[in-house]
LOGUTI-826776 format. One record per residue (C-alpha): x, y, z. Coordinates in steps of 0.02 Angstrom, whole numbers, plus 50000, padded with zeros to 5 digits. Each point is the difference from the previous one (the first is absolute). Example, Ala and Ser with C-alpha at 12.3 -4.5 7.8 and 13.67 -1.06 7.14 Angstrom:
residues 2
+-------+-------+-------+
|    c1 |    c2 |    c3 |
+-------+-------+-------+
| 50615 | 49775 | 50390 |
| 50069 | 50172 | 49967 |
+-------+-------+-------+
END
This chain:
residues 273
+-------+-------+-------+
|    c1 |    c2 |    c3 |
+-------+-------+-------+
| 47470 | 49793 | 46639 |
| 49833 | 50002 | 49907 |
| 49860 | 49901 | 50082 |
| 49980 | 49893 | 49846 |
| 50174 | 49925 | 50021 |
| 49972 | 49937 | 50177 |
| 49994 | 49812 | 50010 |
| 50030 | 49864 | 50128 |
| 50135 | 49877 | 49948 |
| 50042 | 49821 | 50046 |
| 50138 | 49965 | 50126 |
| 50114 | 49931 | 49864 |
| 50006 | 50172 | 49918 |
| 50003 | 50099 | 50162 |
| 50153 | 49919 | 50078 |
| 50117 | 50050 | 49858 |
| 50038 | 50165 | 50087 |
| 49991 | 49957 | 50185 |
| 50130 | 49865 | 50026 |
| 50153 | 50108 | 50029 |
| 50101 | 49992 | 50161 |
| 49921 | 49839 | 50063 |
| 50080 | 49900 | 50138 |
| 50126 | 49866 | 49948 |
| 49962 | 49817 | 50027 |
| 50061 | 49928 | 50164 |
| 50063 | 49821 | 50023 |
| 50027 | 50000 | 50189 |
| 49856 | 49877 | 50026 |
| 50079 | 49869 | 49886 |
| 50011 | 49833 | 50088 |
| 49875 | 50048 | 50135 |
| 49834 | 49920 | 50041 |
| 49864 | 50099 | 50088 |
| 49831 | 49944 | 50068 |
| 49857 | 50125 | 50006 |
| 49864 | 49960 | 50128 |
| 49830 | 50075 | 49956 |
| 49844 | 50032 | 50103 |
| 49904 | 49855 | 49919 |
| 50129 | 49873 | 50058 |
| 50086 | 49986 | 49832 |
| 50190 | 49995 | 49987 |
| 50081 | 50063 | 49840 |
| 50176 | 49935 | 49978 |
| 50114 | 50106 | 49892 |
| 50163 | 49928 | 49933 |
| 50118 | 50123 | 49916 |
| 50123 | 49915 | 49884 |
| 50092 | 50152 | 49935 |
| 50001 | 50081 | 49828 |
| 49820 | 50058 | 50026 |
| 49928 | 49827 | 50030 |
| 49865 | 49966 | 50131 |
| 49906 | 49841 | 50045 |
| 49845 | 50014 | 50111 |
| 49877 | 49878 | 50077 |
| 49851 | 50021 | 50117 |
| 49950 | 49874 | 50132 |
| 49840 | 50023 | 50100 |
| 49878 | 50143 | 49992 |
| 49892 | 50056 | 49854 |
| 50136 | 49971 | 49869 |
| 50062 | 49830 | 50059 |
| 50096 | 49907 | 49865 |
| 50034 | 50149 | 49887 |
| 50176 | 50035 | 49943 |
| 50113 | 50042 | 49856 |
| 50170 | 50052 | 49937 |
| 50021 | 50181 | 49948 |
| 50120 | 50124 | 49926 |
| 50003 | 50142 | 50124 |
| 50079 | 50169 | 50031 |
| 50062 | 50037 | 50176 |
| 50042 | 50177 | 50054 |
| 50053 | 50083 | 50162 |
| 49920 | 50172 | 50026 |
| 50074 | 49994 | 50176 |
| 50132 | 49887 | 50077 |
| 49873 | 49906 | 50106 |
| 49863 | 49996 | 49866 |
| 50001 | 49881 | 49851 |
| 49866 | 50006 | 49865 |
| 49966 | 49848 | 49891 |
| 49903 | 50024 | 49838 |
| 49940 | 49871 | 49874 |
| 49861 | 49956 | 49879 |
| 49919 | 49838 | 50058 |
| 50027 | 49859 | 49876 |
| 49853 | 49898 | 50067 |
| 49866 | 50136 | 50002 |
| 49919 | 50102 | 49863 |
| 50060 | 50181 | 49986 |
| 50061 | 50005 | 50180 |
| 50150 | 50090 | 50075 |
| 50068 | 49984 | 50176 |
| 50102 | 50118 | 50109 |
| 50070 | 49939 | 50166 |
| 50068 | 50131 | 50120 |
| 50120 | 49912 | 50120 |
| 50037 | 50096 | 50160 |
| 50152 | 49898 | 50049 |
| 50040 | 50098 | 50158 |
| 49828 | 49975 | 50079 |
| 49956 | 49832 | 49925 |
| 49844 | 50064 | 49912 |
| 49941 | 49993 | 49820 |
| 49859 | 50065 | 49892 |
| 49950 | 49919 | 49836 |
| 49904 | 50095 | 49867 |
| 49917 | 49889 | 49869 |
| 49914 | 50088 | 49854 |
| 49902 | 49925 | 49856 |
| 49950 | 50095 | 49843 |
| 49826 | 49982 | 49923 |
| 49968 | 49913 | 49835 |
| 49955 | 50106 | 49849 |
| 49817 | 49953 | 50023 |
| 50002 | 50052 | 50183 |
| 50090 | 50163 | 49962 |
| 49867 | 50044 | 49870 |
| 49864 | 50018 | 50133 |
| 49942 | 50179 | 50017 |
| 50025 | 50104 | 50157 |
| 49810 | 50021 | 50007 |
| 49973 | 49812 | 50000 |
| 50131 | 49974 | 50135 |
| 49931 | 50139 | 50109 |
| 49817 | 49948 | 49987 |
| 50045 | 49821 | 50046 |
| 50099 | 50058 | 50151 |
| 50168 | 49940 | 49931 |
| 50164 | 50093 | 50013 |
| 50036 | 50111 | 49850 |
| 50173 | 49923 | 49981 |
| 50006 | 49818 | 49946 |
| 50181 | 49976 | 50051 |
| 49984 | 49877 | 50145 |
| 50124 | 50016 | 50143 |
| 50037 | 49903 | 50158 |
| 50117 | 50073 | 50132 |
| 50053 | 49866 | 50123 |
| 50110 | 50025 | 50154 |
| 50110 | 49859 | 50066 |
| 50146 | 49964 | 50114 |
| 50171 | 49939 | 49942 |
| 50061 | 49833 | 50073 |
| 49879 | 50007 | 50144 |
| 49820 | 49961 | 50044 |
| 49858 | 50119 | 49963 |
| 49985 | 50119 | 50147 |
| 49831 | 50068 | 50053 |
| 49986 | 50189 | 50019 |
| 50063 | 50145 | 49897 |
| 50116 | 49955 | 49856 |
| 50152 | 50116 | 49979 |
| 49941 | 50048 | 49825 |
| 49834 | 50075 | 50051 |
| 49880 | 50103 | 49894 |
| 50040 | 50184 | 50022 |
| 49926 | 50172 | 49967 |
| 50169 | 50088 | 50009 |
| 49999 | 50038 | 49814 |
| 49821 | 50066 | 49999 |
| 49993 | 50186 | 49965 |
| 50170 | 50008 | 49916 |
| 50028 | 50068 | 49825 |
| 50161 | 49930 | 49924 |
| 50092 | 50026 | 49836 |
| 50088 | 49846 | 49930 |
| 50132 | 50030 | 49865 |
| 50042 | 49837 | 49911 |
| 50114 | 50069 | 49865 |
| 50039 | 50157 | 49902 |
| 49842 | 49969 | 49900 |
| 49877 | 49925 | 50126 |
| 49925 | 50078 | 50157 |
| 49839 | 49968 | 50097 |
| 49909 | 50074 | 50148 |
| 49906 | 49900 | 50133 |
| 49872 | 50065 | 50123 |
| 49958 | 49873 | 50135 |
| 49816 | 50035 | 50036 |
| 49950 | 49869 | 50129 |
| 50030 | 49820 | 50051 |
| 49925 | 49932 | 49838 |
| 50031 | 50128 | 49862 |
| 50136 | 50109 | 49925 |
| 50006 | 50119 | 49851 |
| 50141 | 50002 | 49872 |
| 50042 | 50114 | 49856 |
| 50140 | 49995 | 49872 |
| 50098 | 50162 | 50008 |
| 50108 | 49958 | 49850 |
| 50029 | 49847 | 49892 |
| 49899 | 49877 | 49896 |
| 49841 | 50028 | 50103 |
| 50019 | 50189 | 50021 |
| 49832 | 50080 | 50038 |
| 49919 | 49839 | 50058 |
| 49938 | 49975 | 50178 |
| 49888 | 49881 | 50097 |
| 49951 | 49943 | 50174 |
| 50032 | 49816 | 50038 |
| 49990 | 49869 | 50137 |
| 50154 | 49984 | 50110 |
| 50072 | 49917 | 50156 |
| 50131 | 50057 | 50125 |
| 50111 | 49903 | 50120 |
| 50133 | 50069 | 50117 |
| 50156 | 49892 | 49980 |
| 50122 | 50097 | 50109 |
| 50036 | 50178 | 50056 |
| 49971 | 50114 | 49849 |
| 49978 | 49848 | 49886 |
| 49830 | 49958 | 49927 |
| 49931 | 49866 | 49885 |
| 49880 | 50084 | 49878 |
| 49892 | 49893 | 49885 |
| 49881 | 50068 | 49869 |
| 49878 | 49923 | 49876 |
| 49950 | 50102 | 49848 |
| 49827 | 49982 | 49924 |
| 50016 | 50072 | 49824 |
| 50152 | 49901 | 49944 |
| 50022 | 49840 | 50104 |
| 50155 | 50045 | 50101 |
| 50075 | 49946 | 50165 |
| 50130 | 50112 | 50081 |
| 50104 | 49944 | 50150 |
| 50131 | 50117 | 50071 |
| 50093 | 50035 | 50161 |
| 50000 | 50186 | 50037 |
| 50153 | 50045 | 50104 |
| 49986 | 50174 | 50076 |
| 50175 | 49988 | 50075 |
| 50078 | 49971 | 49828 |
| 49871 | 50109 | 49910 |
| 49971 | 49860 | 49874 |
| 49875 | 49870 | 49946 |
| 50045 | 49830 | 49929 |
| 49887 | 49862 | 49936 |
| 49914 | 49935 | 49844 |
| 49857 | 50021 | 49877 |
| 49904 | 49848 | 49940 |
| 49876 | 49998 | 49857 |
| 49979 | 49948 | 49819 |
| 50124 | 50036 | 49861 |
| 49866 | 50049 | 49875 |
| 49814 | 50020 | 49975 |
| 49978 | 49819 | 49944 |
| 50033 | 49940 | 50180 |
| 50112 | 49865 | 49929 |
| 50167 | 50041 | 50083 |
| 50039 | 50054 | 50177 |
| 50111 | 50148 | 50044 |
| 50091 | 50016 | 50166 |
| 50142 | 50121 | 50030 |
| 50096 | 50079 | 50144 |
| 49970 | 50185 | 50030 |
| 50089 | 50129 | 50105 |
| 49977 | 50185 | 50036 |
| 50057 | 50149 | 50100 |
| 49862 | 50050 | 50121 |
| 49963 | 50178 | 50056 |
| 49868 | 50044 | 50129 |
| 49905 | 50151 | 49932 |
| 49875 | 50030 | 50139 |
| 49891 | 49917 | 50132 |
| 49814 | 50026 | 50021 |
| 49937 | 49976 | 50177 |
| 49837 | 49906 | 50028 |
| 49845 | 50083 | 50067 |
+-------+-------+-------+
END
């Protein structure tokens, strides 16, 4: 591909080729109510009404009094793991992923907010010289406990370095494939092997959590095109499942969120020095 044809594209265009083989929606939580106890003393009550309907309300803590009713997608990457995804109706350009570890009574909530067009227009030089992060996708990753009090000590979904050093190929469809190299606890490099971004590559901010044996929550925040990625990488199943969240087009007027799924192949591991 000639260099002149390389271009970064908005999420709304990118997802057209990477939504094959995604997990089906799951309704096994319908009729259930769960309470998530966070470290700040807040309790988030989740009420699942079925047909992809979720009501939530926070009492106590930093977000006391917040709540809403959402359309959500619930999937089950493993029998004991449920993943709840929705775009928050009460917050600007914000998406939420809740990983529910039903067997161990633990949860992790990823909340990501996209920048405005004005914020995204800031140059990398300006951000760097002011000491700001190069990505303006804001993310909060909050652990909690299901139907129990917050427990001091290590949470079951702890930060991990078990992906660091791995080089992995992710095949999303017959037309789309990417490669990830997990550099360190804060950064990873990606390149598009084939598809709509073929020839493009970058190094972006990321976060890792160990959810269970051979199951990892991987979150990334891209800096060129405002993008939040949230996936569960399952080494046992050799798959990743999750979502991409960004803008539909360059006018920043419409949000785009879509499930994604891939076949994962470990290519090599680089040992640290």
